[in-house]
N, C-alpha and C positions, 0 to 999 in steps of 0.2 A: 483336217486339223488346221487351225489358223492362229495367228497372233492377234488376240482380241483385247482391246482396251475398253473397259467398262467404267463410265463416269458415274459415281454415286454408289454409296455403300448399301445396297439391298442384297442381302445374303442369298436369297433364292435365285436372283439373277446370275450372280457370278458362280454359284454352285451348279446351276444348270449348264453354264458354259464349260465348267470343269468336267462335269459328267460326260459332255460331248467331246472330251479329249482336246479341247482348245488350250493353247498357252494363254492364260488369263493374266492380264495386267489390270490393276485396279487403282483408280484415282479416287481417294477419299477426301471428304471435306474436313480435313483435320487428321489427328493421329489415329493410326490403326492399332488395334490390340495385336500383340505378337502372334497370338494363336491364329489370327486371320491370315497372316502372311505365309504360313507354312506351305500351302499348296499354290500360292501365286507365283507367277514368273517374274513379277516386279510390281512396284507400286509408287504412287505419288501421294503426298500428304499435304498438299497446298490448299488452304481454304479457298472455296469458290469465290468469295468476295474479292480476293486478290486478282481475279481474272475476269471481272465483269466486262471490262472494255477490251482487253487484249491478253493473250497468253504471255506468261513470263518466259524470258529467255531460258532460264534453267529448266523449266518444264518442257519447253520445245526440244531442248537437247536430250532430256531424259526420254521423251517419246521417240525421238529419232533413234536412240539406242535400242528401244524396244522393237523397232522394225515392225510396227503394227500394220495389219492389213484391213482391219475393221474397227470402228469405234461406235459405241452405243451409249445412250443416256438412260440411266435407270431412275432418275428423279427429276422433278420439275426444275430445280436450280442448276441441273447439269446439262440441260438441253442445248443451250447456246454454246457452252464450252465444247461439247461434242461437235457441234457444227463448226466452230472455229478450228478445231483440230482437223476436221475433214477438209476445210478450205486450205489450211496450212500444208497438209500432206497429200492433197488431191485424192481423197478417198471418196467412196460412194456413200450415199445416205442423204438424208434431208439437209439441204444446203442452208447456209447462214442467212441468206436473204429471206427465206421462208420462216426459219425459227425466230428471227428478229420480229417479223410481223406478228407471229403467234404469241410472242412474249409480251406484246403491247396490246392491251384490250382495245384501245382506240383504233390502232392501225388494223387490227384484226377485223373490227366491225366495218371500217371503211373498205377493206378488201372484200368482205362478204357482200357488201352492197353492189360491187361490180358484177357479181354472179347472180343477182336477184334472189339472194337467200333471205328469208324472212328473219328480221332481227328486231330487238327492242329499240325504241327511239333513244338516242344518246347524244351527249355533248361533252367535249373536253373543256373543263372549266378554266377560264382565264381570269386575270385580275379585273377585267372589265365587266364580268358577269355579276349582276345583283341577284339576291334571293328572289325578288319579284320576277326578274327576267327568266330565271331557271324554272320557276313554277309555271309561268306562261308558256314556256317551250315544252316542258315535260310533265307538268302536273304534280299533284301530291297523291300519295307519298312519293318521295324522291329517293332513289338509291344512289349512294356515292361509294366509289371504291378506288383503290390504287390501280394504275394501269398495268403494273407488272408484278402482281402478287397472285398466289394460288391458294386453294384451301379456304376461301372466304375470308382471308386475312384483311382486316381493315374495312370490311363492308359494313355500311351503316344505312339503315332505313330512316329517313327524316320525314317527320310528319307536320312540321310547321315552319314558318319563315324564320323564327328564332333558332330552330335547330339547324336550318340550312345556313344561316349566318355563322353559326358556331362551327360547323363541320364541313361545309362545301368549299374547300380551299382550292386555289389555282393548282392545276396539274392533276387533279383527281378527275375521274370519269363520272359523269352524272348520267343516270338512266331512268327512264320512266318505269314505275313500279309495274310488275307483271303479275296479274292474278292467275293462279293456276299451279298445278303440281309440277315437280321437276324430275327429270330423268336424265340418265347419261347413256351414251352408246359407246361400247368398247368394240373396236374394229381392228382386225388384222388385215394388212394389205400386202399383196404380193405382185410385183411388177405392175403396179398402178391399179390393180383390181382388188376390191374387198373380197376376202375369202371366208370371213367369219364376222358375225354381228352378235352382240349381246346387248339387250336393253336392261339397265339397272333402274329399278323403281325406288325413289327416295320416299320411304314411309314417313320419315321425320328428318328434316335437314340437320346434319351434324350428328345424328343420333342413330337412325335405323335405315337400312337399305335391304332390298331383296332382289335376288337373281333367280330366274329371269322375271322381268316385270309382267304383269297380267293386263293386257290391253286387247281391244278388238283388233282383228287381223288387219283391217283397213287402216287403222291408226298406226299400227306397227309399220306397215308398208310406207306410209307417208313420212314417219320419223326417219326410217332408214334411207328413203329416197333423198331427203334433205341432207342427212348425214353424208351420204355418198357424193352429193353435189359439193358439199364443203370440202371433202377430201380431194376431189378432182380439181376444184377451183384453186386450192392451195398447193396442188402439185405433189402430194405425198405419194411416193412410189413404193417404198417398202417399210415395214415396221408395224407400229401400233398407234392408234389414236384413241383419245378419250374426249368425247364431245358432250356438252351439256345442253339440254333443251328444256324450254318451258312449254307445258301443255295448256294453251289458252282456249277460250271459247271459239276463237276464230282459227284455231289450228296450232301445230307445233311452231315454236319460235326458237331460232338458234341463239344460244348464249355465248359459248366459247369452246375452243378446241385446243387440246394439247397433243403434241406428237411424242408420246411416251406412254409407258404403262401407268395405269391409275394408282392412286393411293387408296386409303380407306379399306384395305383388305379385299378389294374387289377381285384381285388376281386369285386369291384363295377361294372366293365364292365361285368364280368361273370354274375353277378346278373341281370343287365339290359338285357343282350343278351339271357340268358337261362331261366330266370324266377324262380330261386331258390336262397336261401341264402347260399352262399358258406361257410360263417363263421359257420353257424349252422352245416353244413356237416363236416367241419373240427373238430369241438368240438366233434361231434358224433364219428368220426373215432378215435380220440385220447382218447376217454373215453370208448372204447370197445362196442359202440352201432352200430348196423347195420342200415345205412341210408335207406330211401325209394329209389326206383330206380330213378336214375338221368337222365335228358334228354340227348339224343344222339346228337340232332341237336339244334342249336340256333333258337330262335323265332324271334330275331331282331339282328341288328348290333349295336355295341357300340364303342365309341372311347374316347380317352383322348388327350387333348392338354395341355402340360405343358408349363407354361409361365416363361420366363426369358429374360429380355431385354439386358443383358450384365451388366458389372460392371459400377457403376456410381451413380449419384444423380438423382432421378426422377424429371422431370420438370412438366409433366402433363400426364394424362391418358385420352384417348378418345375411343369411341366405346362401352361404357358400355350399353347404351340404346338399341343398336342393339342386344346385347346378351339377354337382358331381353325379347325381342320380339320373340325370336326363341323358338318354342315349343319343339324342339329337345334337348335343353339344360336341362339336368337333375340336374346338379350341377355346380355352378361357385363360385370360391373363388379367391379374390385378396388380397394379404397380404401387399401391398404397396400403398402409396398415394404420392401426390406431396411433395417433400422434403425428402422422404425415401432414405436411402442409400442401394444400392444393391451390394453384393459381387460377386466375380468371381464364375462362375459355375464350380464346381469341381466334381459333381456327379449327378446322375439322381434325387436325392432327393433335390438338392439345387434349388428349384423353388420359385417363388414369387407369384404363383397362378396356378390355373388349371381350365379347362373346361371339364366336362364329358357330353357326348351326346349320344343319341340313336335314331334310326330310323328303319323303316320297311325294307329298302333296303340299300345296300352298296352305291349305286349311290347317293341316296338322302342324306345319311349321309355325304359323302365326299363333296357334294355340299355345305351343310350347314357348314361343317368344314372350307371350304375355305372362306365363308362369315365371320366367326369368326376371322380367321387369318388376313383377309384384313381389318376388322373393328377395332379390338382391337389393339390400339397403345399405348405403354408406351414409351414416349419420355424422353430421358435423357438430363440433362444440358450439354451444350458444355464445 
């Protein structure tokens, strides 16, 4: 049992720590509901934006009172805060100099070059760059993105000089467009050694993913080899990483890596497919505990279908009864009803609902996924 501070309000993370009999302190990005506080040993409700550059004195004093032994990040926006706390209190875990690099896509790619890791061509845009110079350097289409956002926020694919002139602003990262499918690798690391890999296949970016991905064994090995070189290069010792790769004609290309559990319900998919609780494993690794041996192969296949009908006012929803009849549906949530207003989709997390499914075979799962897609209709007002 230890005093553990978890940064970021992901219920399954802190509940796993509670079940392991830890004294759990939670730092939430804003107000916590009173019901969440009942089993916690303490909490902080300071917005993360207030601590982007340095920890507030009041929060440092609160953490000192907590007498914490371990700190872990549960969300993307909490990774640097957790590292700042480790530095302030001399705790174990991924240090701030590493999380700073991983939080900045340009710095991450520059670091990857040092270890001869295959990456896309890139350039940090300055006020001296012209659209013509960017095209000459990186070609068309051109991808631009913020250096410190996750979940595809702010990513734009530009197809002309006019679009580049309008959207390629100084401070953004420009990348050569990569043709090929995208995958991610979720890895647990113990004492510097990867002890579990899962490859998630993106069936449709922002919409559908399946675990585990189906690839030739040789390709899987290459993806994992590059993934492990990235982990070793960045010096990740314990915890979990979520790395994204593009599968091009010339081989896998590294996109980016985060030192935290993934979003997109991938933790749930891992649990359905492999039969263990990945949140428990994550807490074990971040608190210096050696987990039991983890499965090498998945027992089932699992997928997620993220629901977003586009921006507008919901007129009606149909197909819900069909979902309820499918035994493969593990979880279904719909956050809208007739009359609800839906905003533009600007990231992977801007969903209005999701369906999580599992089945014994990939073929059966994909067949049932198509039934869900065909049946579930959210019609917007004209």
